[in-house]
N, CA, C and O atoms as CSV, one atom per row, in Angstrom:
chain,resi,resn,atom,element,x,y,z
A,1,UNK,N,N,81.628,135.389,87.670
A,1,UNK,CA,C,82.312,135.333,86.388
A,1,UNK,C,C,81.469,134.467,85.442
A,1,UNK,O,O,80.993,133.394,85.814
A,2,UNK,N,N,81.303,134.952,84.242
A,2,UNK,CA,C,80.553,134.181,83.251
A,2,UNK,C,C,81.461,133.163,82.569
A,2,UNK,O,O,82.684,133.200,82.704
A,3,UNK,N,N,80.837,132.270,81.847
A,3,UNK,CA,C,81.580,131.235,81.128
A,3,UNK,C,C,82.552,131.845,80.120
A,3,UNK,O,O,83.701,131.412,80.025
A,4,UNK,N,N,82.103,132.837,79.375
A,4,UNK,CA,C,82.971,133.467,78.371
A,4,UNK,C,C,84.115,134.237,79.025
A,4,UNK,O,O,85.227,134.251,78.497
A,5,UNK,N,N,83.860,134.876,80.161
A,5,UNK,CA,C,84.933,135.555,80.889
A,5,UNK,C,C,85.961,134.548,81.406
A,5,UNK,O,O,87.163,134.809,81.394
A,6,UNK,N,N,85.473,133.404,81.856
A,6,UNK,CA,C,86.364,132.348,82.334
A,6,UNK,C,C,87.274,131.862,81.208
A,6,UNK,O,O,88.481,131.708,81.397
A,7,UNK,N,N,86.691,131.623,80.045
A,7,UNK,CA,C,87.481,131.158,78.894
A,7,UNK,C,C,88.511,132.213,78.499
A,7,UNK,O,O,89.665,131.883,78.222
A,8,UNK,N,N,88.101,133.471,78.474
A,8,UNK,CA,C,89.016,134.553,78.105
A,8,UNK,C,C,90.155,134.669,79.117
A,8,UNK,O,O,91.308,134.862,78.733
A,9,UNK,N,N,89.840,134.553,80.395
A,9,UNK,CA,C,90.866,134.656,81.429
A,9,UNK,C,C,91.892,133.525,81.309
A,9,UNK,O,O,93.073,133.724,81.594
A,10,UNK,N,N,91.448,132.356,80.895
A,10,UNK,CA,C,92.326,131.193,80.785
A,10,UNK,C,C,92.650,130.879,79.321
A,10,UNK,O,O,92.834,129.720,78.947
A,11,UNK,N,N,92.714,131.911,78.520
A,11,UNK,CA,C,92.965,131.778,77.082
A,11,UNK,C,C,94.246,130.997,76.789
A,11,UNK,O,O,94.313,130.265,75.801
A,12,UNK,N,N,95.249,131.147,77.631
A,12,UNK,CA,C,96.525,130.464,77.391
A,12,UNK,C,C,96.376,128.945,77.412
A,12,UNK,O,O,97.172,128.247,76.784
A,13,UNK,N,N,95.381,128.419,78.115
A,13,UNK,CA,C,95.161,126.974,78.138
A,13,UNK,C,C,94.434,126.473,76.891
A,13,UNK,O,O,94.439,125.275,76.605
A,14,UNK,N,N,93.816,127.380,76.160
A,14,UNK,CA,C,93.102,127.038,74.930
A,14,UNK,C,C,93.822,127.615,73.718
A,14,UNK,O,O,93.182,128.052,72.762
A,15,UNK,N,N,95.143,127.616,73.755
A,15,UNK,CA,C,95.967,128.250,72.727
A,15,UNK,C,C,95.734,127.666,71.340
A,15,UNK,O,O,95.922,128.364,70.343
A,16,UNK,N,N,95.336,126.423,71.257
A,16,UNK,CA,C,95.164,125.749,69.965
A,16,UNK,C,C,93.790,126.005,69.345
A,16,UNK,O,O,93.517,125.560,68.230
A,17,UNK,N,N,92.927,126.721,70.066
A,17,UNK,CA,C,91.588,127.019,69.570
A,17,UNK,C,C,91.568,128.399,68.940
A,17,UNK,O,O,91.959,129.371,69.587
A,18,UNK,N,N,91.124,128.513,67.695
A,18,UNK,CA,C,91.038,129.836,67.062
A,18,UNK,C,C,90.079,130.749,67.830
A,18,UNK,O,O,89.112,130.283,68.432
A,19,UNK,N,N,90.358,132.046,67.802
A,19,UNK,CA,C,89.550,133.007,68.551
A,19,UNK,C,C,88.069,132.933,68.215
A,19,UNK,O,O,87.227,133.069,69.103
A,20,UNK,N,N,87.744,132.724,66.962
A,20,UNK,CA,C,86.331,132.687,66.566
A,20,UNK,C,C,85.620,131.425,67.065
A,20,UNK,O,O,84.390,131.377,67.077
A,21,UNK,N,N,86.380,130.404,67.478
A,21,UNK,CA,C,85.785,129.170,67.986
A,21,UNK,C,C,85.663,129.136,69.518
A,21,UNK,O,O,85.061,128.213,70.066
A,22,UNK,N,N,86.220,130.120,70.198
A,22,UNK,CA,C,86.187,130.129,71.660
A,22,UNK,C,C,84.775,130.049,72.242
A,22,UNK,O,O,84.574,129.319,73.212
A,23,UNK,N,N,83.786,130.766,71.693
A,23,UNK,CA,C,82.436,130.651,72.274
A,23,UNK,C,C,81.820,129.258,72.100
A,23,UNK,O,O,80.855,128.921,72.787
A,24,UNK,N,N,82.362,128.458,71.198
A,24,UNK,CA,C,81.800,127.136,70.917
A,24,UNK,C,C,82.460,126.009,71.707
A,24,UNK,O,O,82.123,124.842,71.512
A,25,UNK,N,N,83.391,126.340,72.590
A,25,UNK,CA,C,84.067,125.317,73.378
A,25,UNK,C,C,83.043,124.641,74.293
A,25,UNK,O,O,82.258,125.311,74.964
A,26,UNK,N,N,83.061,123.324,74.309
A,26,UNK,CA,C,82.109,122.575,75.138
A,26,UNK,C,C,82.547,122.575,76.598
A,26,UNK,O,O,83.716,122.792,76.917
A,27,UNK,N,N,81.580,122.326,77.469
A,27,UNK,CA,C,81.889,122.244,78.892
A,27,UNK,C,C,82.834,121.081,79.176
A,27,UNK,O,O,83.680,121.170,80.066
A,28,UNK,N,N,82.696,119.999,78.429
A,28,UNK,CA,C,83.581,118.848,78.658
A,28,UNK,C,C,85.027,119.196,78.333
A,28,UNK,O,O,85.940,118.736,79.018
A,29,UNK,N,N,85.248,119.998,77.300
A,29,UNK,CA,C,86.612,120.421,76.976
A,29,UNK,C,C,87.146,121.378,78.039
A,29,UNK,O,O,88.313,121.291,78.420
A,30,UNK,N,N,86.319,122.270,78.508
A,30,UNK,CA,C,86.750,123.204,79.551
A,30,UNK,C,C,87.173,122.434,80.804
A,30,UNK,O,O,88.234,122.696,81.370
A,31,UNK,N,N,86.346,121.491,81.227
A,31,UNK,CA,C,86.659,120.711,82.421
A,31,UNK,C,C,87.940,119.916,82.203
A,31,UNK,O,O,88.808,119.894,83.075
A,32,UNK,N,N,88.065,119.271,81.064
A,32,UNK,CA,C,89.261,118.469,80.771
A,32,UNK,C,C,90.532,119.309,80.803
A,32,UNK,O,O,91.522,118.913,81.418
A,33,UNK,N,N,90.511,120.458,80.149
A,33,UNK,CA,C,91.706,121.305,80.073
A,33,UNK,C,C,92.072,121.867,81.444
A,33,UNK,O,O,93.246,121.879,81.814
A,34,UNK,N,N,91.086,122.328,82.191
A,34,UNK,CA,C,91.371,122.906,83.499
A,34,UNK,C,C,91.902,121.841,84.457
A,34,UNK,O,O,92.855,122.097,85.193
A,35,UNK,N,N,91.304,120.656,84.459
A,35,UNK,CA,C,91.770,119.620,85.376
A,35,UNK,C,C,93.148,119.103,84.986
A,35,UNK,O,O,93.985,118.865,85.857
A,36,UNK,N,N,93.396,118.927,83.700
A,36,UNK,CA,C,94.689,118.414,83.257
A,36,UNK,C,C,95.813,119.448,83.357
A,36,UNK,O,O,96.916,119.122,83.794
A,37,UNK,N,N,95.542,120.680,82.959
A,37,UNK,CA,C,96.616,121.660,82.797
A,37,UNK,C,C,96.497,122.894,83.677
A,37,UNK,O,O,97.431,123.694,83.738
A,38,UNK,N,N,95.379,123.065,84.356
A,38,UNK,CA,C,95.194,124.242,85.188
A,38,UNK,C,C,95.744,124.046,86.589
A,38,UNK,O,O,96.253,122.979,86.934
A,39,UNK,N,N,95.634,125.083,87.377
A,39,UNK,CA,C,96.066,125.041,88.774
A,39,UNK,C,C,94.856,124.765,89.658
A,39,UNK,O,O,93.727,124.710,89.171
A,40,UNK,N,N,95.087,124.595,90.942
A,40,UNK,CA,C,93.959,124.413,91.856
A,40,UNK,C,C,93.112,125.682,91.940
A,40,UNK,O,O,91.900,125.604,92.140
A,41,UNK,N,N,93.738,126.844,91.791
A,41,UNK,CA,C,92.963,128.087,91.746
A,41,UNK,C,C,92.067,128.126,90.513
A,41,UNK,O,O,90.933,128.600,90.581
A,42,UNK,N,N,92.573,127.628,89.391
A,42,UNK,CA,C,91.750,127.538,88.177
A,42,UNK,C,C,90.566,126.609,88.418
A,42,UNK,O,O,89.451,126.889,87.977
A,43,UNK,N,N,90.810,125.501,89.120
A,43,UNK,CA,C,89.735,124.554,89.441
A,43,UNK,C,C,88.684,125.220,90.323
A,43,UNK,O,O,87.487,125.038,90.106
A,44,UNK,N,N,89.121,125.985,91.307
A,44,UNK,CA,C,88.176,126.697,92.178
A,44,UNK,C,C,87.339,127.685,91.374
A,44,UNK,O,O,86.133,127.802,91.595
A,45,UNK,N,N,87.967,128.392,90.448
A,45,UNK,CA,C,87.226,129.328,89.597
A,45,UNK,C,C,86.245,128.586,88.701
A,45,UNK,O,O,85.141,129.067,88.444
A,46,UNK,N,N,86.653,127.411,88.225
A,46,UNK,CA,C,85.759,126.591,87.400
A,46,UNK,C,C,84.528,126.184,88.200
A,46,UNK,O,O,83.409,126.243,87.689
A,47,UNK,N,N,84.723,125.775,89.435
A,47,UNK,CA,C,83.604,125.409,90.310
A,47,UNK,C,C,82.694,126.607,90.539
A,47,UNK,O,O,81.471,126.475,90.505
A,48,UNK,N,N,83.286,127.776,90.773
A,48,UNK,CA,C,82.492,128.988,90.974
A,48,UNK,C,C,81.715,129.365,89.718
A,48,UNK,O,O,80.601,129.882,89.807
A,49,UNK,N,N,82.292,129.112,88.560
A,49,UNK,CA,C,81.673,129.510,87.296
A,49,UNK,C,C,80.593,128.529,86.846
A,49,UNK,O,O,79.475,128.938,86.534
A,50,UNK,N,N,80.920,127.244,86.811
A,50,UNK,CA,C,79.984,126.247,86.277
A,50,UNK,C,C,79.177,125.540,87.363
A,50,UNK,O,O,78.121,124.977,87.077
A,51,UNK,N,N,79.649,125.562,88.575
A,51,UNK,CA,C,78.981,124.857,89.665
A,51,UNK,C,C,79.577,123.474,89.867
A,51,UNK,O,O,79.923,122.789,88.905
A,52,UNK,N,N,79.693,123.072,91.119
A,52,UNK,CA,C,80.326,121.793,91.444
A,52,UNK,C,C,79.554,120.612,90.871
A,52,UNK,O,O,80.162,119.670,90.363
A,53,UNK,N,N,78.241,120.645,90.944
A,53,UNK,CA,C,77.439,119.526,90.437
A,53,UNK,C,C,77.609,119.370,88.937
A,53,UNK,O,O,77.756,118.252,88.445
A,54,UNK,N,N,77.591,120.474,88.204
A,54,UNK,CA,C,77.738,120.405,86.747
A,54,UNK,C,C,79.135,119.904,86.363
A,54,UNK,O,O,79.273,119.082,85.458
A,55,UNK,N,N,80.160,120.395,87.046
A,55,UNK,CA,C,81.529,119.932,86.772
A,55,UNK,C,C,81.625,118.436,87.043
A,55,UNK,O,O,82.219,117.705,86.250
A,56,UNK,N,N,81.053,117.971,88.142
A,56,UNK,CA,C,81.079,116.547,88.462
A,56,UNK,C,C,80.317,115.736,87.415
A,56,UNK,O,O,80.779,114.673,87.001
A,57,UNK,N,N,79.166,116.224,86.990
A,57,UNK,CA,C,78.384,115.523,85.965
A,57,UNK,C,C,79.169,115.395,84.663
A,57,UNK,O,O,79.188,114.331,84.044
A,58,UNK,N,N,79.811,116.477,84.254
A,58,UNK,CA,C,80.610,116.469,83.025
A,58,UNK,C,C,81.799,115.524,83.180
A,58,UNK,O,O,82.102,114.751,82.271
A,59,UNK,N,N,82.466,115.584,84.316
A,59,UNK,CA,C,83.644,114.757,84.567
A,59,UNK,C,C,83.285,113.272,84.548
A,59,UNK,O,O,83.962,112.481,83.890
A,60,UNK,N,N,82.234,112.890,85.259
A,60,UNK,CA,C,81.868,111.475,85.347
A,60,UNK,C,C,81.157,110.965,84.103
A,60,UNK,O,O,81.021,109.754,83.928
A,61,UNK,N,N,80.700,111.860,83.235
A,61,UNK,CA,C,80.073,111.449,81.981
A,61,UNK,C,C,81.104,111.021,80.939
A,61,UNK,O,O,80.751,110.394,79.940
A,62,UNK,N,N,82.355,111.351,81.160
A,62,UNK,CA,C,83.414,110.991,80.212
A,62,UNK,C,C,83.624,109.478,80.240
A,62,UNK,O,O,83.852,108.881,81.292
A,63,UNK,N,N,83.541,108.881,79.056
A,63,UNK,CA,C,83.757,107.438,78.937
A,63,UNK,C,C,84.673,107.181,77.755
A,63,UNK,O,O,84.853,108.037,76.888
A,64,UNK,N,N,85.235,106.010,77.736
A,64,UNK,CA,C,86.061,105.602,76.605
A,64,UNK,C,C,87.216,106.539,76.341
A,64,UNK,O,O,88.045,106.797,77.213
A,65,UNK,N,N,87.256,107.042,75.122
A,65,UNK,CA,C,88.360,107.910,74.708
A,65,UNK,C,C,88.383,109.224,75.475
A,65,UNK,O,O,89.457,109.725,75.808
A,66,UNK,N,N,87.208,109.790,75.762
A,66,UNK,CA,C,87.169,111.038,76.529
A,66,UNK,C,C,87.772,110.845,77.913
A,66,UNK,O,O,88.495,111.711,78.405
A,67,UNK,N,N,87.478,109.716,78.536
A,67,UNK,CA,C,88.036,109.437,79.861
A,67,UNK,C,C,89.547,109.260,79.780
A,67,UNK,O,O,90.271,109.630,80.704
A,68,UNK,N,N,90.018,108.698,78.681
A,68,UNK,CA,C,91.455,108.474,78.507
A,68,UNK,C,C,92.211,109.773,78.279
A,68,UNK,O,O,93.438,109.792,78.384
A,69,UNK,N,N,91.512,110.860,77.969
A,69,UNK,CA,C,92.174,112.149,77.778
A,69,UNK,C,C,92.702,112.725,79.091
A,69,UNK,O,O,93.600,113.566,79.083
A,70,UNK,N,N,92.149,112.277,80.212
A,70,UNK,CA,C,92.638,112.734,81.514
A,70,UNK,C,C,93.888,111.933,81.875
A,70,UNK,O,O,93.963,110.731,81.622
A,71,UNK,N,N,94.862,112.612,82.468
A,71,UNK,CA,C,96.013,111.890,82.994
A,71,UNK,C,C,95.505,110.966,84.101
A,71,UNK,O,O,94.613,111.361,84.851
A,72,UNK,N,N,96.044,109.746,84.228
A,72,UNK,CA,C,95.516,108.799,85.224
A,72,UNK,C,C,95.514,109.339,86.656
A,72,UNK,O,O,94.545,109.151,87.391
A,73,UNK,N,N,96.591,110.002,87.046
A,73,UNK,CA,C,96.636,110.526,88.409
A,73,UNK,C,C,95.662,111.683,88.612
A,73,UNK,O,O,95.131,111.869,89.707
A,74,UNK,N,N,95.431,112.453,87.560
A,74,UNK,CA,C,94.455,113.550,87.612
A,74,UNK,C,C,93.053,112.968,87.741
A,74,UNK,O,O,92.260,113.427,88.563
A,75,UNK,N,N,92.748,111.960,86.932
A,75,UNK,CA,C,91.424,111.340,86.982
A,75,UNK,C,C,91.159,110.764,88.366
A,75,UNK,O,O,90.074,110.948,88.917
A,76,UNK,N,N,92.128,110.078,88.922
A,76,UNK,CA,C,91.957,109.482,90.241
A,76,UNK,C,C,91.729,110.553,91.308
A,76,UNK,O,O,90.798,110.452,92.107
A,77,UNK,N,N,92.575,111.569,91.316
A,77,UNK,CA,C,92.469,112.631,92.319
A,77,UNK,C,C,91.118,113.334,92.241
A,77,UNK,O,O,90.435,113.469,93.256
A,78,UNK,N,N,90.727,113.781,91.054
A,78,UNK,CA,C,89.494,114.550,90.946
A,78,UNK,C,C,88.258,113.668,91.077
A,78,UNK,O,O,87.197,114.167,91.451
A,79,UNK,N,N,88.362,112.381,90.783
A,79,UNK,CA,C,87.209,111.509,91.036
A,79,UNK,C,C,86.968,111.430,92.539
A,79,UNK,O,O,85.814,111.416,92.969
A,80,UNK,N,N,88.018,111.376,93.345
A,80,UNK,CA,C,87.849,111.371,94.807
A,80,UNK,C,C,87.309,112.706,95.302
A,80,UNK,O,O,86.397,112.737,96.128
A,81,UNK,N,N,87.862,113.803,94.807
A,81,UNK,CA,C,87.434,115.133,95.242
A,81,UNK,C,C,85.971,115.389,94.866
A,81,UNK,O,O,85.186,115.842,95.699
A,82,UNK,N,N,85.610,115.103,93.634
A,82,UNK,CA,C,84.253,115.398,93.181
A,82,UNK,C,C,83.228,114.456,93.797
A,82,UNK,O,O,82.093,114.869,94.036
A,83,UNK,N,N,83.591,113.202,94.062
A,83,UNK,CA,C,82.662,112.294,94.732
A,83,UNK,C,C,82.353,112.783,96.142
A,83,UNK,O,O,81.225,112.662,96.620
A,84,UNK,N,N,83.366,113.336,96.799
A,84,UNK,CA,C,83.169,113.769,98.183
A,84,UNK,C,C,82.450,115.114,98.289
A,84,UNK,O,O,81.594,115.290,99.157
A,85,UNK,N,N,82.786,116.056,97.422
A,85,UNK,CA,C,82.298,117.425,97.610
A,85,UNK,C,C,81.224,117.894,96.643
A,85,UNK,O,O,80.629,118.951,96.856
A,86,UNK,N,N,80.963,117.142,95.596
A,86,UNK,CA,C,79.961,117.616,94.620
A,86,UNK,C,C,78.642,116.913,94.790
A,86,UNK,O,O,77.695,117.190,94.055
């Protein structure tokens, strides 16, 4: 699955983004939305699409306000998962 197919499949999670802006969504926003609001199946598809290392790099690169966008329990859980498996 390509990045654009992934975004289209999960369009309901990006409801606030206008259709013409969908191709411009950053990887950091995709990771944030999927981890905060997606299911574990969505997370698996994200790993298959972007790669575990890239998802981990994007996730751990979040600092300050970007890091605060993750729910605390989500950040804790996925920091453990990505540290172990990515």
